[in-house]
C-alpha positions in Angstrom: 0.0 0.0 0.0 1.3 3.4 -0.9 1.4 5.6 2.1 1.3 9.4 2.0 1.9 11.5 5.1 3.1 14.9 5.9 2.9 17.3 8.8 1.8 20.9 8.9 0.8 23.4 11.5 -2.9 24.4 11.3 -5.3 26.6 13.1 -6.0 25.1 16.6 -9.4 23.5 16.5 -9.9 22.7 20.2 -9.6 19.6 22.3 -13.2 18.7 22.9 -14.8 15.6 21.5 -18.0 13.8 22.1 -18.3 10.8 24.3 -20.4 7.7 24.0 -23.1 7.3 26.6 -26.7 6.6 25.5 -29.5 8.2 27.5 -32.2 5.5 27.4 -33.2 2.2 25.8 -35.8 1.1 23.3 -37.1 -2.4 22.7 -36.3 -3.3 19.1 -37.0 -7.0 18.8 -39.6 -7.5 15.9 -40.8 -10.8 17.3 -39.2 -13.1 14.8 -36.8 -14.6 17.4 -36.5 -14.9 21.2 -33.1 -16.3 22.1 -30.2 -14.3 20.8 -26.8 -16.1 20.8 -24.5 -13.7 18.9 -24.6 -10.1 17.5 -21.9 -8.9 15.1 -21.7 -5.9 12.8 -19.8 -4.9 9.7 -19.9 -1.4 8.3 -23.7 -0.4 8.2 -25.0 -4.0 8.6 -25.8 -5.8 11.8 -26.1 -9.6 12.0 -27.8 -11.7 14.7 -28.0 -15.4 15.4 -30.9 -16.8 17.3 -33.1 -19.8 17.9 -34.9 -18.9 14.7 -31.8 -18.7 12.5 -29.5 -15.9 11.2 -30.9 -12.4 10.6 -29.6 -9.1 9.1 -30.5 -5.5 9.8 -29.7 -2.5 7.7 -31.3 0.1 10.0 -29.5 -0.5 13.3 -31.8 -3.3 14.5 -35.2 -1.6 13.9 -36.1 -4.3 11.3 -34.6 -7.7 10.6 -34.4 -9.9 7.4 -34.0 -13.7 7.8 -31.1 -15.1 5.9 -31.6 -18.4 4.2 -28.4 -20.4 4.9 -29.9 -23.8 4.2 -33.0 -25.8 5.0 -31.9 -26.2 8.7 -31.3 -22.5 9.5 -32.2 -23.1 13.2 -29.1 -25.2 13.5 -26.7 -22.3 12.9 -24.7 -22.3 16.1 -22.0 -19.7 15.3 -20.9 -17.2 12.7 -18.0 -14.8 12.2 -17.2 -12.0 9.7 -13.8 -11.4 8.1 -12.2 -8.0 7.3 -13.9 -7.9 3.9 -17.4 -8.5 5.2 -17.6 -12.2 4.1 -19.6 -14.4 6.6 -18.7 -17.8 7.8 -21.4 -19.8 9.5 -21.2 -23.2 11.3 -24.0 -25.6 12.4 -24.4 -28.0 15.3 -24.6 -30.8 12.7 -21.0 -30.0 11.5 -21.8 -28.0 8.3 -19.8 -25.0 7.3 -21.0 -22.3 4.9 -19.6 -19.1 3.3 -21.4 -16.0 2.1 -19.5 -13.3 0.1 -22.5 -11.1 -0.6 -23.7 -10.0 2.9 -25.7 -13.1 3.5 -27.9 -13.1 0.4 -26.4 -16.3 -0.9 -24.5 -19.1 0.7 -22.1 -21.8 -0.5 -21.6 -25.1 1.2 -17.9 -25.4 2.2 -17.4 -28.6 4.2 -18.8 -31.1 6.7 -16.5 -31.4 9.6 -16.4 -34.3 12.2 -17.4 -32.0 15.1 -20.3 -29.6 15.9 -19.1 -26.0 15.2 -19.9 -24.1 18.4 -17.4 -21.2 18.0 -15.7 -19.6 15.0 -13.0 -16.9 14.5 -11.0 -15.8 11.5 -7.3 -14.9 12.0 -5.7 -15.0 8.5 -4.4 -17.2 7.1 -6.3 -19.5 9.4 -9.9 -20.2 10.5 -10.3 -21.5 14.0 -13.3 -23.5 15.2 -14.3 -24.9 18.6 -16.7 -27.8 19.5 -18.1 -28.8 22.8 -21.6 -29.0 24.1 -23.1 -29.9 27.4 -20.4 -31.6 29.5 -18.2 -32.7 26.6 -14.6 -31.6 26.6 -14.0 -28.9 24.0 -11.3 -28.9 21.3 -9.9 -26.1 19.1 -9.4 -26.8 15.4 -7.5 -24.9 12.7 -8.0 -24.7 8.9 -5.6 -23.3 6.4 -7.9 -23.8 3.3 -10.9 -21.6 4.1 -12.6 -24.3 6.1 -12.4 -27.2 3.7 -10.2 -29.2 6.2 -9.6 -28.8 10.0 -6.9 -30.3 12.2 -6.9 -30.3 16.0 -4.5 -27.8 17.5 -5.6 -27.5 21.2 -7.3 -29.6 23.8 -7.3 -27.4 27.0 -6.9 -29.3 30.2 -10.2 -30.1 31.9 -11.8 -27.6 29.6 -15.6 -27.7 29.2 -16.7 -24.5 27.5 -15.1 -21.9 25.3 -16.5 -18.6 26.6 -15.0 -16.4 23.9 -12.0 -15.5 21.9 -10.4 -12.5 20.2 -7.4 -11.4 18.2 -5.2 -8.8 19.9 -3.8 -5.8 17.9 -0.3 -7.5 18.1 -1.7 -10.6 16.4 -1.9 -12.8 19.5 -4.9 -15.2 19.6 -6.8 -15.1 22.9 -9.4 -17.5 24.3 -11.3 -17.7 27.6 -12.4 -21.0 28.9 -14.3 -22.4 31.9 -13.9 -25.7 33.6 -10.4 -25.5 35.0 -9.1 -24.5 38.4 -12.3 -25.1 40.3 -14.3 -23.8 37.4 -12.9 -20.3 37.8 -11.9 -20.1 34.1 -8.7 -19.3 32.3 -7.6 -16.7 29.8 -5.0 -18.1 27.4 -2.9 -16.6 24.6 -1.1 -18.1 21.6 1.5 -16.3 19.4 2.2 -19.3 17.2 -1.2 -19.9 15.5 -2.7 -22.0 18.3 0.1 -24.6 18.6 1.1 -23.6 22.2 -0.8 -21.5 24.8 0.1 -19.5 27.9 -2.2 -18.8 30.8 -2.7 -15.1 31.4 -5.4 -15.5 34.1 -6.0 -18.5 36.4 -6.5 -19.6 40.0 -8.4 -16.4 40.8 -11.2 -16.2 43.4 -13.5 -14.7 40.8 -14.9 -16.8 38.0 -14.7 -15.4 34.4 -18.1 -14.4 33.0 -17.1 -12.0 30.2 -14.1 -11.0 28.2 -13.1 -8.5 25.5 -9.9 -7.2 23.9 -10.2 -3.5 23.0 -9.0 -2.0 19.7 -5.9 -0.5 21.4 -5.0 -3.9 23.0 -6.3 -3.6 26.6 -7.8 -6.8 28.0 -10.9 -6.7 30.1 -12.3 -9.6 32.1 -15.7 -9.6 33.9 -16.2 -11.9 36.8 -19.0 -13.4 38.8 -19.9 -12.6 42.4 -20.3 -15.0 45.4 -22.8 -14.2 48.1 -21.4 -17.0 50.3 -17.9 -15.7 50.0 -18.8 -12.0 49.8 -17.0 -11.6 46.5 -18.2 -8.8 44.3 -18.4 -9.3 40.5 -15.6 -7.1 39.1 -13.9 -5.9 35.9 -10.2 -6.5 35.7 -8.0 -4.6 33.2 -4.6 -5.4 31.7 -2.6 -2.9 29.6 0.5 -5.1 29.2 -0.9 -8.1 27.3 -2.1 -10.0 30.5 1.1 -9.8 32.5 -0.5 -7.7 35.3 -4.2 -7.0 36.1 -5.9 -4.2 38.0 -9.6 -4.2 39.2 -11.7 -1.3 38.1 -14.1 0.6 40.4 -17.4 -1.2 40.9 -20.3 1.0 41.9 -22.9 -1.8 41.4 -24.1 -4.0 44.2 -23.1 -7.7 44.7 -23.8 -9.1 41.3 -22.2 -10.8 38.2 -20.6 -8.9 35.3 -22.5 -10.6 32.6 -21.2 -8.9 29.4 -18.7 -6.3 28.2 -18.1 -4.2 25.1 -16.1 -1.1 24.2 -17.1 1.3 21.5 -14.9 3.2 19.0 -14.4 6.1 21.3 -13.1 3.8 24.1 -16.2 3.9 26.4 -16.7 0.7 28.4 -20.2 -0.8 28.6 -20.8 -3.5 31.2 -23.9 -5.6 31.7 -24.5 -6.2 35.4 -26.9 -9.0 36.5 -30.3 -7.5 37.3 -28.9 -4.0 37.5 -28.9 -2.9 33.9 -25.9 -1.4 32.0 -23.1 0.7 33.4 -20.8 2.9 31.2 -17.4 4.4 31.9 -15.8 7.0 29.6 -12.6 7.3 31.7 -11.3 3.7 31.5 -13.2 2.5 34.6 -12.6 5.3 37.1 -16.2 6.4 37.2 -19.4 4.8 35.9 -22.9 5.9 34.9 -25.9 3.5 35.3 -28.3 3.3 32.4 -31.6 1.6 33.1 -34.2 3.9 31.6 -36.4 1.8 29.3 -35.1 -1.6 30.6 -37.0 -4.1 32.7 -36.3 -4.0 36.5 -34.8 -7.5 36.4 -32.8 -7.1 33.2 -29.8 -9.4 32.7 -27.8 -8.2 29.8 -25.9 -11.4 28.8 -24.9 -10.0 25.5 -23.8 -6.4 24.7 -22.5 -5.1 21.4 -21.3 -1.6 20.3 -21.7 -1.0 16.6 -22.3 2.1 14.3 -22.5 4.5 17.3 -25.2 2.4 18.9 -25.1 -0.1 21.8 -27.3 -3.3 21.6 -28.1 -5.6 24.6 -29.8 -8.9 24.8 -31.7 -9.6 28.0 -31.8 -13.4 28.7 -34.5 -13.3 31.4 -37.2 -11.4 29.5 -39.0 -12.8 26.4 -37.7 -11.1 23.3 -35.5 -8.9 25.4 -33.5 -7.1 22.7 -32.8 -3.4 23.2 -30.9 -0.5 21.6 -30.0 2.9 23.0 -32.3 5.6 21.6 -29.6 8.1 20.7 -26.4 7.4 18.7 -23.5 7.5 21.1 -21.6 10.1 19.1 -22.4 13.6 20.3 -24.4 12.8 23.5 -21.9 13.7 26.2 -19.1 16.2 25.8 -15.9 15.9 27.8 -12.4 17.2 27.8 -9.6 15.2 26.2 -6.6 14.3 28.4 -4.2 17.1 28.9 -1.2 17.0 26.6 -2.6 15.8 23.3 -5.8 15.2 21.3 -6.7 13.1 18.2 -9.4 14.5 15.9 -11.9 12.7 13.8 -10.5 12.1 10.3 -12.0 14.1 7.4 -13.7 13.3 5.2 -15.3 10.3 6.9 -16.4 8.1 5.1 -13.6 8.6 2.6 -12.4 7.3 -0.8 -9.5 6.7 -0.9 -7.7 9.6 0.9 -8.5 11.1 4.3 -6.8 13.5 6.7 -6.0 12.9 10.4 -5.3 15.8 12.7 -3.7 15.6 16.1 -2.4 18.2 18.6 0.5 17.9 21.0 0.9 20.4 23.9 4.4 19.1 24.5 7.2 17.5 22.4 6.6 13.8 22.5 7.3 10.3 21.2 4.5 9.7 18.7 3.1 6.5 17.1 0.2 6.8 14.7 -1.0 3.5 13.3 -4.0 2.1 11.4 -5.7 -1.2 12.2 -8.4 -3.2 10.6 -11.6 -4.2 12.3 -10.0 -7.4 13.6 -7.2 -5.5 15.3 -4.5 -6.3 12.7 -1.9 -3.6 12.1 -2.4 -2.2 8.6 0.2 0.6 8.6 2.4 2.6 11.0 2.2 6.2 9.7 4.2 7.9 12.3 6.8 6.6 14.7 9.2 9.3 15.8 9.6 12.3 18.2 7.3 15.2 17.1 7.4 18.8 18.3 4.4 20.5 20.0 1.6 21.9 17.9 -1.1 20.8 15.5 -0.2 18.3 12.8 -2.1 16.9 9.9 -1.5 13.5 8.2 -2.9 12.3 4.9 -3.7 8.6 4.7 -4.1 6.8 1.3 -6.2 3.6 1.5 -6.5 2.9 -2.3 -5.1 -0.6 -2.0 -7.4 -1.6 0.9 -10.8 -3.2 0.9 -13.9 -1.1 1.9 -14.7 -1.3 5.5 -14.2 0.0 9.0 -10.7 0.8 10.2 -9.2 2.3 13.4 -6.4 4.8 13.9 -4.6 5.0 17.2 -2.4 7.8 18.5 0.2 6.9 21.2 2.1 9.6 22.9 4.0 10.1 26.2 0.7 11.2 27.8 -1.5 8.3 26.7 -3.4 6.6 23.9 -6.5 7.7 21.9 -8.3 5.6 19.2 -10.9 6.6 16.6 -12.9 4.9 13.9 -12.9 5.7 10.2 -14.8 4.1 7.3 -13.4 3.5 3.8 -16.0 3.3 1.0 -14.9 2.6 -2.6 
């Protein structure tokens, strides 16, 4: 990819941006499904898997269109989306399907010898996991787009794969339950799943939720214990899992049931029977958001996409909700002292866009672009930069259309923003 970048001083445009906290929630489930198992988004499309099959929404969840994968749609157990928007879906009866046109048409890929309970794409490989009920789970890897899989990992005393992710540095991460008195384990692999290292284990709190943010922070949500007086907490690691720190917890004794982080870095946490809490300062303070939700809400799934936040409430029939106001532009706050990263312009763009950042002090600066899966696309700046306003031009003509993130790292901290490339 040809990269164009230059620096110039420009008129100071301020250090205020808008933060991501919704004010209230609206019920958006149209009634076609009840149990939601997975929600994922790509650009302006939202996909949802449920007890009634796979669905797609083009209007942020207001209406849903069923996608005809095959004659047994209700057996779709898992799906994932690659960086180009192609969808891979797996079934409990071991069938694997691809769609390269946003789910309109599907091609049969292979029949595996295991039920496909979890899927993730980390080029050049596809990873799948099996395991249902009390069966020990295995992780499989395919190097030929899912046509053939080989077993690469059988976690010790591992029953359930809770979730997995790809960190910005390319590390594959998974969270499991069933080991160490069922407290769960977070593991990482830097060699395509051949070997794994435990990053979290033998803790008094059981893992109940896990995410890896776009800038590489790891967040683990845990369960509570009334008998032991243990509060459900969120733990954060900024050094790839070497050390962990608990975040403040203003909620009462309850489980952290789900976690997500939006493009502006705000953390959203589902708390058992207490609604959703949001922090826009990396966990120092929290705002509870329950307006429009049932009193006994249990948000077991929470997803941030396209400036909205979506939650699925497992304890209320058809309990699917979205915040009523886009998260961009709701609450205003000051950026950290010392630097600021502006929204690129134009956005969406094709194929060139400009990124502006301001430094109040001379600083070491790294400005990098990542794809939606957290893979590094390009390092645009990696040097000492003088104080002042600077503008960089980014040329994406050799990239695929889609959502990308750009991250500014300075001596004072890190900021990340989202941009959309549309050919």
